[in-house]
C-alpha positions, -999 to 999 in steps of 0.1 A, spaced: -632 56 819 -636 86 795 -610 94 769 -590 126 774 -607 151 750 -574 166 742 -564 134 725 -596 131 704 -586 131 667 -605 151 642 -605 146 604 -590 175 586 -578 188 553 -552 214 561 -520 221 542 -490 221 566 -455 234 560 -430 213 579 -393 211 583 -373 179 590 -336 172 585 -342 163 548 -357 197 540 -389 218 541 -421 204 526 -459 210 523 -484 182 527 -519 176 539 -529 170 576 -553 140 575 -563 143 612 -554 163 642 -558 163 680 -543 184 708 -515 159 712 -505 152 676 -515 148 639 -511 126 609 -498 139 575 -505 123 541 -474 121 520 -452 97 500 -421 109 519 -406 83 542 -395 99 575 -376 82 603 -394 74 635 -380 95 663 -368 125 642 -378 160 652 -402 180 631 -413 217 631 -447 224 617 -467 255 606 -504 255 597 -536 274 602 -560 258 627 -589 281 636 -583 309 611 -563 310 579 -548 343 590 -535 328 622 -507 303 615 -496 282 645 -461 268 649 -455 236 668 -427 211 672 -428 174 678 -414 140 669 -424 115 642 -438 85 661 -451 63 634 -447 57 596 -477 47 576 -481 35 540 -494 69 530 -477 92 555 -466 96 591 -478 105 626 -464 132 649 -467 136 686 -464 173 697 -439 184 723 -466 204 739 -504 200 735 -523 225 713 -545 245 737 -565 258 707 -581 224 702 -604 229 732 -626 258 740 -636 270 775 -665 245 776 -642 216 768 -655 213 732 -635 211 700 -638 244 681 -644 245 643 -611 241 625 -602 254 590 -606 233 559 -587 240 527 -619 239 507 -631 270 526 -599 290 520 -612 309 489 -644 318 507 -627 336 536 -614 371 533 
């Protein structure tokens, strides 16, 4: 049985702005898929709490907004399941497009 390509995680280095009941923060997305992501942080969020996120994905000038729930705490962060899958994670051929990387931010206009 093949894995759903929308759930394939990709390593990333993208700074995300997110809002939870404790406040609004910025931290690094470690990996991302169409169905969720993992954020590296020392903050301890409660499993089940709602989260609103903003981050670039395919282009630094195009910030996407997505909502979800914290589904897991990790020793160096937490994982989020999106309320709706990210359609931008798959192109028309079913392949994952190139996503942004913070190391490339200064080279883009």
